[in-house]
C-alpha atoms as an extended CHARMM CRD file, in Angstrom:
* protein
*
       231  EXT
         1         1  MET       CA             24.2740000000      -32.9360000000      -24.7900000000  PROA      1               0.0000000000
         2         2  ARG       CA             25.7650000000      -30.0620000000      -22.6330000000  PROA      2               0.0000000000
         3         3  SER       CA             26.5040000000      -26.8320000000      -24.5670000000  PROA      3               0.0000000000
         4         4  LEU       CA             29.9770000000      -25.2060000000      -24.5210000000  PROA      4               0.0000000000
         5         5  LEU       CA             30.6560000000      -21.6990000000      -25.2560000000  PROA      5               0.0000000000
         6         6  LEU       CA             34.2830000000      -21.2960000000      -26.1740000000  PROA      6               0.0000000000
         7         7  LEU       CA             35.4480000000      -17.6620000000      -25.8500000000  PROA      7               0.0000000000
         8         8  ASN       CA             38.9290000000      -16.4280000000      -27.1310000000  PROA      8               0.0000000000
         9         9  GLY       CA             39.9230000000      -13.2480000000      -25.1730000000  PROA      9               0.0000000000
        10        10  SER       CA             43.1890000000      -12.6810000000      -27.3390000000  PROA      10              0.0000000000
        11        11  PRO       CA             43.5260000000       -9.5630000000      -29.3420000000  PROA      11              0.0000000000
        12        12  ARG       CA             45.1340000000      -11.7070000000      -31.8290000000  PROA      12              0.0000000000
        13        13  GLY       CA             41.8120000000      -13.4850000000      -32.5140000000  PROA      13              0.0000000000
        14        14  SER       CA             41.9440000000      -16.8600000000      -34.4130000000  PROA      14              0.0000000000
        15        15  ARG       CA             45.7670000000      -16.6900000000      -34.8530000000  PROA      15              0.0000000000
        16        16  SER       CA             46.4530000000      -16.6530000000      -31.0920000000  PROA      16              0.0000000000
        17        17  ASN       CA             48.1990000000      -19.0300000000      -28.6850000000  PROA      17              0.0000000000
        18        18  SER       CA             45.0410000000      -18.9060000000      -26.5700000000  PROA      18              0.0000000000
        19        19  MET       CA             42.9600000000      -20.1940000000      -29.4970000000  PROA      19              0.0000000000
        20        20  ARG       CA             45.3770000000      -22.9710000000      -30.3330000000  PROA      20              0.0000000000
        21        21  MET       CA             45.0800000000      -24.2170000000      -26.6360000000  PROA      21              0.0000000000
        22        22  LEU       CA             41.3460000000      -23.7700000000      -26.5270000000  PROA      22              0.0000000000
        23        23  ALA       CA             40.9850000000      -25.8880000000      -29.8040000000  PROA      23              0.0000000000
        24        24  ARG       CA             42.5880000000      -28.8590000000      -27.9980000000  PROA      24              0.0000000000
        25        25  VAL       CA             40.2850000000      -28.4700000000      -25.0210000000  PROA      25              0.0000000000
        26        26  ALA       CA             37.3890000000      -28.4760000000      -27.4190000000  PROA      26              0.0000000000
        27        27  GLU       CA             38.6420000000      -31.6300000000      -29.0420000000  PROA      27              0.0000000000
        28        28  GLY       CA             38.5850000000      -33.3360000000      -25.6960000000  PROA      28              0.0000000000
        29        29  TRP       CA             35.1490000000      -32.0910000000      -24.8710000000  PROA      29              0.0000000000
        30        30  GLN       CA             33.7180000000      -33.4600000000      -28.0200000000  PROA      30              0.0000000000
        31        31  ALA       CA             35.4930000000      -36.7800000000      -27.7270000000  PROA      31              0.0000000000
        32        32  ALA       CA             33.8840000000      -37.2530000000      -24.3010000000  PROA      32              0.0000000000
        33        33  GLY       CA             30.4040000000      -36.7240000000      -25.9720000000  PROA      33              0.0000000000
        34        34  GLY       CA             30.0120000000      -33.0410000000      -25.6330000000  PROA      34              0.0000000000
        35        35  ALA       CA             28.2590000000      -31.1090000000      -28.4660000000  PROA      35              0.0000000000
        36        36  ALA       CA             30.2350000000      -29.0940000000      -30.8700000000  PROA      36              0.0000000000
        37        37  PRO       CA             31.1990000000      -25.6760000000      -29.1910000000  PROA      37              0.0000000000
        38        38  GLN       CA             30.2090000000      -22.2840000000      -30.1390000000  PROA      38              0.0000000000
        39        39  VAL       CA             33.4030000000      -20.4050000000      -30.6670000000  PROA      39              0.0000000000
        40        40  LEU       CA             33.4560000000      -16.5100000000      -30.4560000000  PROA      40              0.0000000000
        41        41  HSD       CA             36.4330000000      -14.2610000000      -30.6560000000  PROA      41              0.0000000000
        42        42  LEU       CA             36.1060000000      -11.1640000000      -28.3380000000  PROA      42              0.0000000000
        43        43  ALA       CA             38.4020000000       -9.2150000000      -30.5370000000  PROA      43              0.0000000000
        44        44  VAL       CA             35.7130000000       -9.1270000000      -33.1440000000  PROA      44              0.0000000000
        45        45  LYS       CA             33.0180000000       -6.6520000000      -32.4090000000  PROA      45              0.0000000000
        46        46  ALA       CA             30.0620000000       -8.7030000000      -33.6720000000  PROA      46              0.0000000000
        47        47  ASP       CA             31.4340000000      -11.6600000000      -31.6840000000  PROA      47              0.0000000000
        48        48  PHE       CA             31.9360000000       -9.5700000000      -28.5110000000  PROA      48              0.0000000000
        49        49  GLU       CA             28.2170000000       -8.7710000000      -28.6280000000  PROA      49              0.0000000000
        50        50  ARG       CA             27.0700000000      -12.2670000000      -29.3600000000  PROA      50              0.0000000000
        51        51  ALA       CA             29.4070000000      -13.5160000000      -26.5480000000  PROA      51              0.0000000000
        52        52  VAL       CA             27.5120000000      -11.3140000000      -23.9700000000  PROA      52              0.0000000000
        53        53  ALA       CA             24.1290000000      -12.6760000000      -25.1270000000  PROA      53              0.0000000000
        54        54  ALA       CA             25.2300000000      -16.2300000000      -25.3680000000  PROA      54              0.0000000000
        55        55  PHE       CA             26.6460000000      -16.2210000000      -21.9210000000  PROA      55              0.0000000000
        56        56  ALA       CA             23.2770000000      -16.4790000000      -20.2300000000  PROA      56              0.0000000000
        57        57  GLN       CA             22.2650000000      -19.3730000000      -22.5760000000  PROA      57              0.0000000000
        58        58  ALA       CA             25.2060000000      -21.6060000000      -22.3530000000  PROA      58              0.0000000000
        59        59  ASP       CA             25.5720000000      -24.5730000000      -19.9890000000  PROA      59              0.0000000000
        60        60  THR       CA             29.3260000000      -24.1950000000      -19.7200000000  PROA      60              0.0000000000
        61        61  VAL       CA             31.6210000000      -21.3510000000      -20.7350000000  PROA      61              0.0000000000
        62        62  LEU       CA             35.4250000000      -21.5870000000      -21.1680000000  PROA      62              0.0000000000
        63        63  LEU       CA             37.2020000000      -18.3080000000      -21.5980000000  PROA      63              0.0000000000
        64        64  GLY       CA             40.8110000000      -18.2750000000      -22.7830000000  PROA      64              0.0000000000
        65        65  LEU       CA             43.0640000000      -15.2010000000      -22.6040000000  PROA      65              0.0000000000
        66        66  PRO       CA             46.7380000000      -14.2670000000      -22.5840000000  PROA      66              0.0000000000
        67        67  LEU       CA             48.4520000000      -12.6040000000      -19.6000000000  PROA      67              0.0000000000
        68        68  TYR       CA             49.8850000000       -9.0910000000      -20.6020000000  PROA      68              0.0000000000
        69        69  THR       CA             52.3090000000       -7.9370000000      -17.9370000000  PROA      69              0.0000000000
        70        70  ASP       CA             50.4830000000       -9.6280000000      -15.1490000000  PROA      70              0.0000000000
        71        71  SER       CA             47.0400000000       -8.3430000000      -16.2950000000  PROA      71              0.0000000000
        72        72  MET       CA             44.2150000000       -9.3750000000      -18.6260000000  PROA      72              0.0000000000
        73        73  PRO       CA             43.5210000000       -7.7680000000      -21.8500000000  PROA      73              0.0000000000
        74        74  ALA       CA             41.1150000000       -4.7960000000      -21.6750000000  PROA      74              0.0000000000
        75        75  LEU       CA             38.5730000000       -6.3480000000      -24.1410000000  PROA      75              0.0000000000
        76        76  VAL       CA             38.3080000000       -9.3790000000      -21.6040000000  PROA      76              0.0000000000
        77        77  LEU       CA             37.6050000000       -6.8550000000      -18.6910000000  PROA      77              0.0000000000
        78        78  ALA       CA             35.0100000000       -5.1210000000      -20.8480000000  PROA      78              0.0000000000
        79        79  TRP       CA             33.2730000000       -8.4970000000      -21.4490000000  PROA      79              0.0000000000
        80        80  ILE       CA             33.3150000000       -9.3430000000      -17.7750000000  PROA      80              0.0000000000
        81        81  GLU       CA             31.7730000000       -6.0780000000      -16.9040000000  PROA      81              0.0000000000
        82        82  ALA       CA             29.0650000000       -6.6450000000      -19.6050000000  PROA      82              0.0000000000
        83        83  VAL       CA             28.0320000000      -10.1390000000      -18.5110000000  PROA      83              0.0000000000
        84        84  GLY       CA             27.9490000000       -9.0140000000      -14.8760000000  PROA      84              0.0000000000
        85        85  ARG       CA             24.9810000000       -7.0500000000      -15.9810000000  PROA      85              0.0000000000
        86        86  ALA       CA             23.5340000000       -9.5570000000      -18.4580000000  PROA      86              0.0000000000
        87        87  GLY       CA             22.8600000000      -12.4090000000      -15.9900000000  PROA      87              0.0000000000
        88        88  GLY       CA             23.1950000000      -16.1830000000      -16.4230000000  PROA      88              0.0000000000
        89        89  ARG       CA             24.9320000000      -18.7630000000      -14.2630000000  PROA      89              0.0000000000
        90        90  PRO       CA             26.8660000000      -21.2850000000      -16.4440000000  PROA      90              0.0000000000
        91        91  THR       CA             29.4840000000      -23.4440000000      -15.2150000000  PROA      91              0.0000000000
        92        92  LEU       CA             32.5680000000      -21.1770000000      -15.8380000000  PROA      92              0.0000000000
        93        93  GLY       CA             36.2000000000      -22.1360000000      -16.5300000000  PROA      93              0.0000000000
        94        94  PHE       CA             39.2030000000      -20.3020000000      -17.6990000000  PROA      94              0.0000000000
        95        95  LEU       CA             42.4690000000      -20.7370000000      -19.6680000000  PROA      95              0.0000000000
        96        96  VAL       CA             45.2970000000      -18.4620000000      -18.9770000000  PROA      96              0.0000000000
        97        97  GLN       CA             48.5990000000      -18.4700000000      -20.9050000000  PROA      97              0.0000000000
        98        98  SER       CA             51.5360000000      -16.1670000000      -21.0870000000  PROA      98              0.0000000000
        99        99  GLY       CA             54.8510000000      -15.7170000000      -22.5430000000  PROA      99              0.0000000000
       100       100  PHE       CA             56.4500000000      -15.8850000000      -19.0600000000  PROA      100             0.0000000000
       101       101  PRO       CA             58.1430000000      -19.3660000000      -18.6660000000  PROA      101             0.0000000000
       102       102  GLU       CA             56.9770000000      -19.7710000000      -15.0710000000  PROA      102             0.0000000000
       103       103  ALA       CA             53.2800000000      -20.4710000000      -14.1230000000  PROA      103             0.0000000000
       104       104  LEU       CA             53.4740000000      -18.4250000000      -11.0170000000  PROA      104             0.0000000000
       105       105  HSD       CA             52.8920000000      -15.1530000000      -13.0510000000  PROA      105             0.0000000000
       106       106  SER       CA             49.3620000000      -16.2310000000      -13.8300000000  PROA      106             0.0000000000
       107       107  ARG       CA             48.4510000000      -17.1990000000      -10.1610000000  PROA      107             0.0000000000
       108       108  PRO       CA             47.1770000000      -13.7770000000       -9.0970000000  PROA      108             0.0000000000
       109       109  LEU       CA             44.8670000000      -13.6380000000      -12.1180000000  PROA      109             0.0000000000
       110       110  GLU       CA             43.7430000000      -17.1520000000      -11.3610000000  PROA      110             0.0000000000
       111       111  ARG       CA             42.6710000000      -16.2760000000       -7.9510000000  PROA      111             0.0000000000
       112       112  TYR       CA             40.7590000000      -13.1870000000       -9.3670000000  PROA      112             0.0000000000
       113       113  LEU       CA             38.9490000000      -15.5270000000      -11.8630000000  PROA      113             0.0000000000
       114       114  GLU       CA             37.9040000000      -17.9240000000       -9.1600000000  PROA      114             0.0000000000
       115       115  LYS       CA             36.5830000000      -14.9150000000       -7.1950000000  PROA      115             0.0000000000
       116       116  LEU       CA             34.7870000000      -13.7340000000      -10.3880000000  PROA      116             0.0000000000
       117       117  ALA       CA             32.9780000000      -16.9810000000      -10.6880000000  PROA      117             0.0000000000
       118       118  ARG       CA             31.7160000000      -16.7790000000       -7.1780000000  PROA      118             0.0000000000
       119       119  ARG       CA             30.5870000000      -13.3620000000       -7.7650000000  PROA      119             0.0000000000
       120       120  LEU       CA             28.6530000000      -14.1670000000      -10.6730000000  PROA      120             0.0000000000
       121       121  GLY       CA             27.1070000000      -17.1310000000       -8.8270000000  PROA      121             0.0000000000
       122       122  ALA       CA             28.5890000000      -19.5990000000      -11.3990000000  PROA      122             0.0000000000
       123       123  PRO       CA             29.9690000000      -23.0490000000      -10.7170000000  PROA      123             0.0000000000
       124       124  TYR       CA             33.7000000000      -22.8650000000      -10.9980000000  PROA      124             0.0000000000
       125       125  ALA       CA             35.3030000000      -25.5150000000      -13.2070000000  PROA      125             0.0000000000
       126       126  GLY       CA             38.9460000000      -24.2310000000      -12.6780000000  PROA      126             0.0000000000
       127       127  THR       CA             41.5610000000      -22.3300000000      -14.3810000000  PROA      127             0.0000000000
       128       128  ILE       CA             44.1020000000      -23.9450000000      -16.9800000000  PROA      128             0.0000000000
       129       129  VAL       CA             47.4270000000      -22.0850000000      -16.5050000000  PROA      129             0.0000000000
       130       130  ARG       CA             50.2840000000      -22.3640000000      -18.9460000000  PROA      130             0.0000000000
       131       131  GLY       CA             53.6330000000      -20.4400000000      -19.2230000000  PROA      131             0.0000000000
       132       132  GLY       CA             55.8350000000      -20.1770000000      -22.1690000000  PROA      132             0.0000000000
       133       133  GLY       CA             52.7770000000      -19.8050000000      -24.3830000000  PROA      133             0.0000000000
       134       134  GLU       CA             54.6030000000      -17.6810000000      -26.9020000000  PROA      134             0.0000000000
       135       135  ALA       CA             56.6920000000      -20.5880000000      -28.2170000000  PROA      135             0.0000000000
       136       136  LEU       CA             53.4840000000      -22.0080000000      -29.6430000000  PROA      136             0.0000000000
       137       137  GLN       CA             53.8640000000      -19.3690000000      -32.5070000000  PROA      137             0.0000000000
       138       138  THR       CA             56.8320000000      -21.2550000000      -33.7390000000  PROA      138             0.0000000000
       139       139  LEU       CA             56.9470000000      -24.7240000000      -32.4750000000  PROA      139             0.0000000000
       140       140  PRO       CA             55.4930000000      -27.4760000000      -34.8480000000  PROA      140             0.0000000000
       141       141  ASP       CA             52.6470000000      -29.6210000000      -33.5740000000  PROA      141             0.0000000000
       142       142  ARG       CA             54.7310000000      -32.6510000000      -32.9520000000  PROA      142             0.0000000000
       143       143  ALA       CA             56.8260000000      -30.7140000000      -30.3270000000  PROA      143             0.0000000000
       144       144  CYS       CA             53.5250000000      -29.9750000000      -28.4700000000  PROA      144             0.0000000000
       145       145  ARG       CA             52.0370000000      -33.3750000000      -28.5660000000  PROA      145             0.0000000000
       146       146  GLY       CA             52.2530000000      -33.8890000000      -24.6850000000  PROA      146             0.0000000000
       147       147  LEU       CA             50.5960000000      -30.4790000000      -24.0390000000  PROA      147             0.0000000000
       148       148  TRP       CA             47.8890000000      -31.0330000000      -26.5570000000  PROA      148             0.0000000000
       149       149  ALA       CA             46.9870000000      -34.4810000000      -25.0940000000  PROA      149             0.0000000000
       150       150  ARG       CA             46.8280000000      -32.9170000000      -21.6010000000  PROA      150             0.0000000000
       151       151  LEU       CA             44.5290000000      -30.2370000000      -22.8960000000  PROA      151             0.0000000000
       152       152  ARG       CA             42.2780000000      -32.8230000000      -24.5480000000  PROA      152             0.0000000000
       153       153  THR       CA             42.2760000000      -34.6400000000      -21.1560000000  PROA      153             0.0000000000
       154       154  LEU       CA             41.0070000000      -31.4490000000      -19.5160000000  PROA      154             0.0000000000
       155       155  GLY       CA             38.3530000000      -31.1170000000      -22.1320000000  PROA      155             0.0000000000
       156       156  GLY       CA             37.0350000000      -34.5940000000      -21.3700000000  PROA      156             0.0000000000
       157       157  GLN       CA             37.0890000000      -33.8880000000      -17.6100000000  PROA      157             0.0000000000
       158       158  LEU       CA             35.0240000000      -30.6540000000      -18.2520000000  PROA      158             0.0000000000
       159       159  ALA       CA             32.5310000000      -32.6070000000      -20.4010000000  PROA      159             0.0000000000
       160       160  ARG       CA             32.1470000000      -35.5080000000      -17.9640000000  PROA      160             0.0000000000
       161       161  ASP       CA             32.5310000000      -33.7350000000      -14.4000000000  PROA      161             0.0000000000
       162       162  GLY       CA             31.8550000000      -30.2220000000      -14.9470000000  PROA      162             0.0000000000
       163       163  ARG       CA             35.4910000000      -29.2240000000      -13.7250000000  PROA      163             0.0000000000
       164       164  PHE       CA             39.0140000000      -29.8050000000      -14.2190000000  PROA      164             0.0000000000
       165       165  ASP       CA             41.1070000000      -32.3500000000      -12.2570000000  PROA      165             0.0000000000
       166       166  PRO       CA             43.7710000000      -30.5520000000      -10.1630000000  PROA      166             0.0000000000
       167       167  GLY       CA             46.4900000000      -33.1120000000      -10.9540000000  PROA      167             0.0000000000
       168       168  THR       CA             46.1230000000      -32.4520000000      -14.6640000000  PROA      168             0.0000000000
       169       169  LEU       CA             46.0880000000      -28.7740000000      -14.1320000000  PROA      169             0.0000000000
       170       170  ARG       CA             49.4980000000      -29.0230000000      -12.5390000000  PROA      170             0.0000000000
       171       171  ALA       CA             50.7370000000      -31.2060000000      -15.2490000000  PROA      171             0.0000000000
       172       172  VAL       CA             49.6150000000      -28.5940000000      -17.9050000000  PROA      172             0.0000000000
       173       173  ALA       CA             51.1530000000      -25.5840000000      -16.0030000000  PROA      173             0.0000000000
       174       174  GLY       CA             54.6620000000      -26.8510000000      -16.4080000000  PROA      174             0.0000000000
       175       175  VAL       CA             57.4160000000      -24.9960000000      -14.5240000000  PROA      175             0.0000000000
       176       176  GLU       CA             55.8470000000      -23.3610000000      -11.4970000000  PROA      176             0.0000000000
       177       177  ARG       CA             58.9470000000      -21.3730000000      -10.4540000000  PROA      177             0.0000000000
       178       178  PHE       CA             62.7440000000      -21.8610000000      -11.5780000000  PROA      178             0.0000000000
       179       179  GLY       CA             65.1470000000      -22.8380000000       -9.0750000000  PROA      179             0.0000000000
       180       180  ARG       CA             68.1320000000      -20.6880000000       -8.1030000000  PROA      180             0.0000000000
       181       181  VAL       CA             70.4420000000      -22.2660000000      -10.6540000000  PROA      181             0.0000000000
       182       182  ALA       CA             67.9370000000      -22.4340000000      -13.4350000000  PROA      182             0.0000000000
       183       183  GLY       CA             66.7230000000      -18.9580000000      -12.6320000000  PROA      183             0.0000000000
       184       184  ALA       CA             70.2880000000      -17.6030000000      -12.8700000000  PROA      184             0.0000000000
       185       185  LEU       CA             70.8010000000      -19.4490000000      -16.3800000000  PROA      185             0.0000000000
       186       186  VAL       CA             67.6130000000      -18.1590000000      -17.7740000000  PROA      186             0.0000000000
       187       187  ALA       CA             68.4700000000      -14.4900000000      -16.4590000000  PROA      187             0.0000000000
       188       188  ALA       CA             71.8370000000      -14.7200000000      -18.3510000000  PROA      188             0.0000000000
       189       189  ALA       CA             70.4660000000      -16.2720000000      -21.4430000000  PROA      189             0.0000000000
       190       190  VAL       CA             67.7810000000      -13.5400000000      -21.9970000000  PROA      190             0.0000000000
       191       191  ARG       CA             70.6210000000      -10.8950000000      -22.2430000000  PROA      191             0.0000000000
       192       192  LEU       CA             72.0510000000      -12.7680000000      -25.2950000000  PROA      192             0.0000000000
       193       193  PRO       CA             71.3300000000      -11.0380000000      -28.5990000000  PROA      193             0.0000000000
       194       194  ILE       CA             70.0660000000      -14.3240000000      -30.1350000000  PROA      194             0.0000000000
       195       195  THR       CA             67.4490000000      -14.5970000000      -27.2770000000  PROA      195             0.0000000000
       196       196  GLN       CA             66.1910000000      -11.1400000000      -28.1920000000  PROA      196             0.0000000000
       197       197  PHE       CA             65.8580000000      -11.8270000000      -31.8370000000  PROA      197             0.0000000000
       198       198  TYR       CA             62.1740000000      -12.5740000000      -31.9160000000  PROA      198             0.0000000000
       199       199  TRP       CA             61.2320000000       -9.6200000000      -29.7430000000  PROA      199             0.0000000000
       200       200  ASN       CA             63.4170000000       -7.1740000000      -31.7050000000  PROA      200             0.0000000000
       201       201  ALA       CA             61.6800000000       -8.4940000000      -34.8330000000  PROA      201             0.0000000000
       202       202  GLN       CA             58.3710000000       -7.6410000000      -33.2370000000  PROA      202             0.0000000000
       203       203  LEU       CA             59.5360000000       -4.1200000000      -32.4140000000  PROA      203             0.0000000000
       204       204  ARG       CA             60.4280000000       -3.4030000000      -35.9430000000  PROA      204             0.0000000000
       205       205  ARG       CA             57.3650000000       -5.0300000000      -37.4010000000  PROA      205             0.0000000000
       206       206  SER       CA             55.2300000000       -2.7480000000      -35.1780000000  PROA      206             0.0000000000
       207       207  GLY       CA             57.1540000000        0.4430000000      -35.9740000000  PROA      207             0.0000000000
       208       208  ALA       CA             58.3010000000        0.7340000000      -32.4040000000  PROA      208             0.0000000000
       209       209  TRP       CA             62.0780000000        0.0950000000      -32.8350000000  PROA      209             0.0000000000
       210       210  GLY       CA             63.0720000000        3.7390000000      -32.7430000000  PROA      210             0.0000000000
       211       211  ARG       CA             61.1660000000        4.1650000000      -29.4540000000  PROA      211             0.0000000000
       212       212  ARG       CA             62.4040000000        1.0030000000      -27.7000000000  PROA      212             0.0000000000
       213       213  PHE       CA             64.1710000000        3.0360000000      -24.9450000000  PROA      213             0.0000000000
       214       214  ALA       CA             61.2590000000        5.4120000000      -24.3810000000  PROA      214             0.0000000000
       215       215  ALA       CA             60.6200000000        6.3100000000      -20.6690000000  PROA      215             0.0000000000
       216       216  PRO       CA             57.3380000000        8.0720000000      -20.6450000000  PROA      216             0.0000000000
       217       217  TYR       CA             57.0270000000        8.1350000000      -16.8850000000  PROA      217             0.0000000000
       218       218  ALA       CA             60.5800000000        9.4470000000      -16.2470000000  PROA      218             0.0000000000
       219       219  SER       CA             60.7040000000       12.8060000000      -14.3710000000  PROA      219             0.0000000000
       220       220  PRO       CA             61.3250000000       15.8280000000      -16.8540000000  PROA      220             0.0000000000
       221       221  GLN       CA             63.9620000000       16.9270000000      -14.4190000000  PROA      221             0.0000000000
       222       222  GLY       CA             65.6150000000       13.5700000000      -14.3810000000  PROA      222             0.0000000000
       223       223  GLY       CA             65.0390000000       12.8150000000      -10.7770000000  PROA      223             0.0000000000
       224       224  GLY       CA             62.5010000000        9.8780000000      -11.3060000000  PROA      224             0.0000000000
       225       225  THR       CA             63.1620000000        6.3940000000      -12.3910000000  PROA      225             0.0000000000
       226       226  SER       CA             62.3120000000        5.3760000000      -15.9420000000  PROA      226             0.0000000000
       227       227  VAL       CA             60.4710000000        2.3480000000      -16.9040000000  PROA      227             0.0000000000
       228       228  ALA       CA             63.4330000000        0.7590000000      -18.4010000000  PROA      228             0.0000000000
       229       229  GLU       CA             65.5220000000        1.3080000000      -15.3210000000  PROA      229             0.0000000000
       230       230  ALA       CA             62.7520000000        0.1010000000      -13.0950000000  PROA      230             0.0000000000
       231       231  ASN       CA             62.6530000000       -3.1220000000      -15.0790000000  PROA      231             0.0000000000
């Protein structure tokens, strides 16, 4: 049976949304006859080192990661740089999820990851893109049954065909881009205090509430544009 190396590139480790989604892909992989995958978390130092060594030995590698303000986490970039020197040409697939509700935010990173597979000389299985991933922290499993089923389908495709079906990838991605009316409604909704409750709680939990309006890149003379103003 083909081997699958499942890499979680989220700094949150095993508690992450990326891992919840990867686990469903792995279920589909095994249901289609694939061997139980090796699971490593790049946020764990010992796992990071094993993940570099295991890359060259695996038949198939699936790397899952969150999108942080249109970019990948630094630990994922460090792993990419390390495996580029380590060698190995497994079939390479990716999973990119983000808190942004629209899938289009992840498309530039998707294009980079496809190019990365080519540069490594690895067969490219495709990239699973999903917006609105932060909701998985609070939604019960029953509310995610449709998404879980599609992710299992993708896992089965990876085991049988060595790649993801484009139609299933589109179904998993969800909303690609809001229309004009929906976009205006969402823009209005995010300004409501109840919408900001979760993020305000995160700021307080991390001790950053008192610095939430900090503008570290503003001009000392006041002539520049602060990060808050630019956004």
